[in-house]
C-alpha positions in Angstrom: 256.8 60.9 168.5 258.9 63.1 166.2 257.6 61.0 163.3 254.0 61.5 164.4 254.6 65.3 164.7 256.2 65.5 161.2 253.4 63.4 159.8 250.8 65.7 161.3 252.7 68.7 159.8 252.6 67.2 156.3 249.0 66.2 156.6 247.9 69.7 157.4 250.1 71.6 154.9 251.2 69.4 152.0 248.1 68.1 150.5 249.3 69.2 147.1 252.1 66.6 147.3 250.2 63.6 148.6 246.6 64.6 147.7 243.5 63.8 149.8 243.4 60.1 149.2 242.8 58.2 152.5 244.8 55.2 151.3 248.0 57.2 150.7 247.8 58.9 154.1 247.0 55.6 155.9 250.0 53.9 154.2 252.3 56.8 155.2 251.0 56.6 158.8 251.5 52.9 158.9 255.1 53.3 157.8 255.8 55.9 160.6 254.0 53.7 163.2 255.8 50.5 162.0 259.2 52.3 162.2 258.4 53.4 165.7 257.4 49.9 166.8 260.6 48.5 165.4 262.6 51.1 167.3 260.7 50.2 170.5 261.4 46.5 170.0 265.1 47.1 169.6 265.2 49.2 172.7 263.3 46.6 174.8 265.6 43.8 173.4 268.7 45.8 174.4 267.4 46.4 177.9 266.4 42.8 178.4 269.9 41.6 177.4 271.5 43.9 180.0 269.1 42.8 182.7 269.7 39.1 181.9 273.4 39.6 182.5 273.3 41.9 185.5 270.1 41.5 187.7 267.8 38.9 189.1 264.9 37.3 187.2 262.3 39.2 189.3 263.7 42.5 188.3 263.8 41.4 184.7 260.1 40.6 184.8 259.3 44.0 186.2 261.3 45.7 183.4 259.6 43.5 180.8 256.2 44.3 182.2 257.1 48.0 182.4 258.3 48.1 178.7 255.3 46.0 177.6 253.0 48.6 179.2 254.9 51.4 177.5 254.5 49.6 174.2 250.8 49.0 174.8 250.3 52.7 175.6 252.3 53.7 172.6 250.2 51.3 170.4 246.9 52.6 171.8 248.0 56.2 171.3 249.0 55.4 167.8 245.7 53.8 167.1 243.9 56.9 168.5 246.0 59.2 166.4 245.3 57.0 163.4 241.5 57.2 164.0 241.8 61.0 164.4 243.6 61.2 161.0 241.0 59.0 159.4 238.1 61.1 160.7 239.9 64.3 159.5 240.3 62.9 156.0 236.7 61.7 156.0 235.5 65.2 157.0 237.6 66.8 154.3 236.3 64.4 151.6 232.7 65.0 152.8 233.2 68.7 152.6 234.8 68.4 149.2 231.8 66.4 148.0 229.4 68.8 149.4 231.2 71.7 147.7 231.1 69.8 144.4 227.4 69.1 144.8 226.8 72.8 145.6 228.7 74.0 142.5 226.9 71.4 140.3 223.5 72.5 141.6 224.4 76.2 141.0 225.6 75.4 137.5 222.5 73.3 136.8 220.3 76.1 138.0 222.1 78.7 135.9 221.9 76.5 132.8 218.2 75.8 133.5 217.6 79.5 133.7 219.7 80.0 130.5 217.7 77.4 128.6 214.5 79.0 129.8 215.7 82.4 128.5 217.0 80.8 125.3 213.7 79.1 124.7 212.0 82.4 125.0 214.5 84.3 122.9 214.6 81.6 120.1 210.8 81.3 120.0 210.4 85.1 119.7 212.1 85.5 116.3 210.8 82.2 115.2 207.2 83.4 116.0 207.9 86.5 114.0 209.2 84.5 111.0 206.4 82.0 111.0 203.7 84.7 111.7 204.9 87.1 109.0 205.3 84.2 106.5 201.7 83.2 107.1 200.5 86.8 106.6 202.6 87.2 103.4 200.9 84.1 101.9 197.4 85.7 102.2 195.7 86.5 98.9 194.8 90.0 99.9 198.4 91.0 100.9 199.5 94.1 99.1 203.0 94.6 97.8 203.8 97.2 100.4 202.6 94.9 103.2 204.6 92.0 101.6 207.8 94.1 101.6 207.2 95.1 105.2 206.7 91.5 106.2 209.9 90.4 104.4 211.9 93.2 106.2 210.7 92.0 109.6 211.4 88.3 108.7 214.9 89.4 107.7 215.5 91.2 111.0 214.1 88.2 113.0 216.3 85.8 111.0 219.4 87.8 111.7 218.6 88.0 115.4 218.1 84.2 115.4 221.5 83.7 113.7 223.1 86.0 116.4 221.6 83.7 119.1 223.0 80.6 117.5 226.4 82.2 116.9 226.6 83.2 120.6 225.8 79.6 121.7 228.4 78.1 119.4 231.0 80.6 120.5 230.4 79.9 124.1 230.7 76.2 123.4 234.1 76.7 121.7 235.3 78.8 124.7 234.2 76.2 127.3 235.9 73.4 125.3 239.2 75.4 125.0 239.1 75.4 121.2 239.1 79.2 120.7 242.4 80.4 119.2 243.6 83.8 118.0 244.4 84.4 114.3 246.8 87.2 114.3 247.2 89.7 111.4 247.7 93.4 110.6 244.9 95.5 111.8 244.1 99.2 111.4 242.6 100.2 114.7 241.5 103.7 113.5 239.7 102.3 110.4 238.0 99.7 112.7 236.5 102.5 114.8 235.4 104.3 111.6 233.7 101.2 110.4 232.1 100.7 113.8 230.7 104.3 113.7 229.4 103.7 110.2 227.7 100.5 111.3 225.9 101.9 114.4 225.4 105.6 113.5 222.1 105.1 111.6 220.7 102.8 114.4 221.7 105.3 117.1 220.2 108.3 115.3 216.9 106.4 114.6 216.7 105.6 118.3 217.5 109.1 119.3 220.8 108.2 121.0 223.9 110.5 120.7 226.8 108.4 119.4 230.5 109.5 119.4 233.7 107.6 118.6 237.0 109.1 119.7 240.5 107.9 118.6 242.4 111.1 119.0 244.7 109.6 121.7 245.7 106.8 119.3 249.4 107.3 118.3 249.8 104.1 116.4 246.9 102.9 114.2 248.5 99.7 112.9 248.9 96.7 115.2 249.1 92.9 115.2 246.0 91.3 116.6 243.0 89.1 115.7 240.8 91.4 113.7 237.6 89.3 114.0 238.0 88.8 117.7 238.7 92.5 118.3 235.7 93.4 116.2 233.6 91.0 118.3 234.7 92.9 121.4 233.7 96.2 119.9 230.3 94.9 118.5 229.4 93.2 121.8 230.1 96.2 124.0 228.6 98.8 121.6 225.7 96.5 120.9 224.9 96.2 124.6 225.2 100.0 125.1 222.7 100.5 122.2 220.2 98.0 123.6 220.2 99.4 127.1 220.4 103.1 126.3 217.0 104.8 125.8 216.2 107.8 123.5 217.7 111.1 124.6 220.8 109.4 126.2 224.3 108.9 124.8 226.9 106.2 123.9 230.6 107.1 123.7 233.5 104.9 122.4 237.0 106.0 123.3 240.2 104.2 122.2 243.5 105.6 123.6 247.1 104.5 123.7 248.4 104.6 127.2 251.9 103.5 126.2 253.6 102.0 123.2 251.6 98.9 122.6 249.2 99.4 125.6 245.7 100.3 124.6 242.6 101.2 126.5 239.1 100.9 125.1 236.2 102.6 127.0 232.6 102.1 126.0 230.4 104.3 128.1 226.6 104.9 128.0 224.1 106.9 130.1 221.5 104.2 129.9 219.6 102.1 132.4 222.7 100.8 134.2 222.9 97.6 136.3 222.3 96.7 139.9 225.4 96.3 142.1 224.5 92.6 142.6 224.2 91.8 138.9 227.4 93.8 138.1 229.4 91.3 140.2 228.3 88.4 137.9 228.0 90.3 134.5 230.9 88.3 133.0 229.5 84.9 134.0 228.0 82.7 131.3 224.2 82.1 131.3 223.6 85.2 133.4 221.0 87.9 132.5 219.5 90.6 134.7 215.9 90.1 135.3 215.0 93.6 134.1 216.2 92.6 130.6 213.8 89.7 130.3 210.8 91.7 131.5 211.6 94.9 129.5 211.5 93.1 126.1 215.3 93.6 125.5 216.5 90.5 123.8 219.8 88.8 124.4 221.5 85.5 125.3 223.3 86.5 128.4 226.5 85.3 126.7 227.9 88.5 125.1 229.9 89.8 128.1 231.1 86.3 129.0 232.4 85.9 125.4 233.9 89.3 125.4 235.8 88.6 128.7 237.1 85.3 127.4 238.4 87.0 124.2 240.0 89.8 126.2 241.7 87.3 128.5 242.9 85.2 125.5 244.5 88.4 124.2 246.2 88.8 127.6 244.2 91.8 128.6 241.7 92.8 131.3 238.1 94.0 131.3 236.3 95.9 134.1 232.9 97.5 134.5 231.7 100.5 136.3 227.9 100.9 136.6 225.1 102.5 138.5 221.4 101.7 138.1 219.6 104.5 136.3 222.8 106.4 135.4 224.7 104.1 132.9 227.5 101.7 132.4 231.1 101.9 131.3 233.2 98.9 130.2 237.0 99.4 130.3 239.2 97.1 128.2 243.0 97.2 128.6 245.1 95.1 126.2 248.6 95.0 124.7 249.2 94.8 120.9 252.4 94.7 118.9 252.8 97.9 116.9 253.5 97.9 113.2 255.5 100.8 111.8 255.4 99.8 108.1 252.2 97.8 107.4 252.2 95.6 104.3 248.5 96.4 103.8 247.8 99.9 102.5 245.6 101.9 104.8 243.8 103.5 101.8 243.2 100.3 100.0 239.5 99.7 99.3 237.7 96.6 98.1 235.8 97.5 94.9 232.2 96.6 94.9 231.6 93.9 92.2 229.5 95.2 89.2 226.6 93.0 88.1 227.9 92.9 84.5 231.2 91.2 85.5 229.4 88.0 86.3 227.6 87.7 83.0 228.4 84.3 81.4 230.4 83.1 84.4 229.8 79.3 84.6 229.4 77.8 88.0 229.1 74.3 89.2 226.9 74.4 92.4 227.3 71.3 94.5 224.5 71.1 97.1 222.5 68.0 98.3 219.5 69.8 99.9 216.9 70.7 97.3 215.7 73.9 99.0 219.3 75.2 99.5 220.2 74.4 95.9 217.1 76.2 94.6 217.7 79.3 96.7 221.4 79.5 95.8 220.6 79.0 92.1 218.0 81.8 92.0 220.3 84.1 94.0 223.2 83.6 91.5 221.2 83.6 88.3 219.9 87.1 89.0 223.5 88.4 88.8 224.1 86.8 85.4 225.8 83.5 86.4 225.2 80.3 84.4 224.5 77.5 86.9 224.9 73.8 86.7 224.2 71.6 89.8 225.4 68.4 91.4 223.7 66.7 94.3 226.8 65.1 96.0 230.6 65.1 95.9 230.9 62.1 93.5 228.6 63.7 90.9 230.6 67.0 91.3 233.9 65.1 90.6 232.4 63.5 87.5 231.1 66.8 86.1 234.3 68.7 86.9 236.2 66.1 84.9 234.0 66.3 81.8 233.1 70.0 81.7 234.9 73.3 82.1 233.7 75.7 84.8 234.9 79.1 85.9 234.1 78.3 89.5 232.8 75.5 91.8 230.7 76.2 94.9 231.1 73.2 97.1 228.9 72.2 100.1 230.6 70.1 102.8 228.2 67.7 104.4 226.8 65.6 101.6 225.9 61.9 101.1 228.1 59.5 99.0 231.1 61.9 99.0 231.6 65.0 101.2 232.9 68.3 100.0 236.4 67.8 101.4 236.9 64.5 99.6 235.4 65.9 96.4 237.7 68.9 96.4 240.8 66.7 97.0 239.7 64.3 94.2 239.3 67.3 91.8 242.8 68.6 92.7 244.4 65.1 92.4 243.0 64.9 88.9 245.0 68.0 87.9 242.0 70.3 87.8 242.7 73.7 89.4 239.3 75.3 88.8 238.7 77.7 91.8 236.6 76.0 94.5 234.8 78.0 97.2 233.3 76.1 100.1 229.7 77.2 100.6 228.7 75.6 103.8 227.1 75.9 107.3 230.4 74.5 108.7 231.6 77.9 109.7 234.0 77.4 112.6 237.7 78.4 112.2 238.8 74.8 112.2 236.3 74.1 109.4 237.7 77.0 107.3 241.2 75.7 107.8 240.1 72.2 106.7 238.6 73.6 103.5 241.9 75.2 102.6 243.8 72.0 103.4 241.4 70.1 101.1 242.4 72.4 98.2 239.6 75.0 98.3 240.4 78.7 97.6 237.9 80.4 99.9 235.0 79.9 102.3 231.4 81.3 102.3 229.3 80.6 105.4 225.6 79.8 105.4 223.1 81.4 105.7 224.3 83.3 102.6 225.2 86.9 102.9 224.7 88.0 99.3 227.1 91.0 99.3 229.9 89.0 101.0 229.3 86.1 98.7 229.6 88.3 95.6 232.7 90.0 96.9 234.3 86.6 97.6 233.4 85.2 94.2 234.7 88.4 92.5 238.0 88.3 94.4 238.6 84.6 93.5 237.7 85.1 89.8 239.9 88.1 89.5 242.8 86.3 91.2 242.4 83.3 88.9 242.1 85.4 85.7 245.1 87.4 86.8 247.2 84.3 86.8 247.5 84.2 90.6 247.4 80.5 91.7 245.7 79.7 95.0 246.4 76.0 94.8 246.7 74.2 98.2 
């Protein structure tokens, strides 16, 4: 009975040790039951031996019958207890299956809603791109109209890229592949850049925009600059979208203690309902008012922001009231740098158009349209362009000709960009190679460096960033600085 009591105690409290498997618990119960039966058998045997020696046969039969009845009762009680345990396990397993089914249905419903929203949001900029392209091709289109159409196509294309980037970022987070890349960061300059980036948009919309870093005692810290910027852009971008004309957006970064920082992004916009505020950080969630008001978004920005903040070891909270505004509060710890190796006043010079005149580039790209676009973009800045359609052709041309720079696509037939770069390096050729590819994930960038490339340019091409990267690599190479990998 003590064994049964202890078994019941374990069953109720120690599922972490033995799990919920029916087989494990039934085997354990059988061992307790078998041990009890063996104990009963020994007790009966001992008593029978005593009676055989000391009392008459009739009394021995009575004792045997009595002990047999006890054993039978004990067996029936054990079987009843066993059935109770089995039913309890069965109920728990059924409840667990029901809970899993409920969660799966909720997840499926959320993703269905998300896909519906995404279908709408992707088709919206695509409709603009296709529509304005069609209008631009009309014979009676004026130059002013054409320029207006191109501007709108550009805006729609960038919005479409933001949607794709959010989906890819969420996929990386859910698969656990997002990692921090730490480096020296000037928090004050980050805020200044943020103000520069949003000031014009805010003024055009009629929104008051302020950035405050007065309570920042240490401006240089160790953190992931790109991820920190993503937090700032997501929160301020949301505030901009949901704050109407005549209202305000304020960004305050303060240092609570050495290494402990607090970021507040507050707006006096439309706010959120209390119900939606509870699930604002869940992926695939958007408040209904955003879909009917024409405000575009994926419903992933805040979920991505929360994941980044938690990856940094911080916390994020929200205070909101519908019709009055929203405030996001981020608290995070950064290691402080007293003597940064990067100069705070250092500025990247804008490349001049004349510095590229006569620079000979081998452009390796297998897609005809991409090759044509990149060639036209580069030639207008004075570059001399030769092309190759795959990695093998690029290796051959690099071995026979001299180039100042090689722009290398990654996914190509016959030989991919990684193998081509390695083959060029193995031949003893250290012409600078820049990956120019749609493979834009951090692990893709690391792989390009591992293959011997000097830098990485993501598609779709951002012309100013592309020129700045090319200029930096060319200057580094001319200055005798080797970037061999």
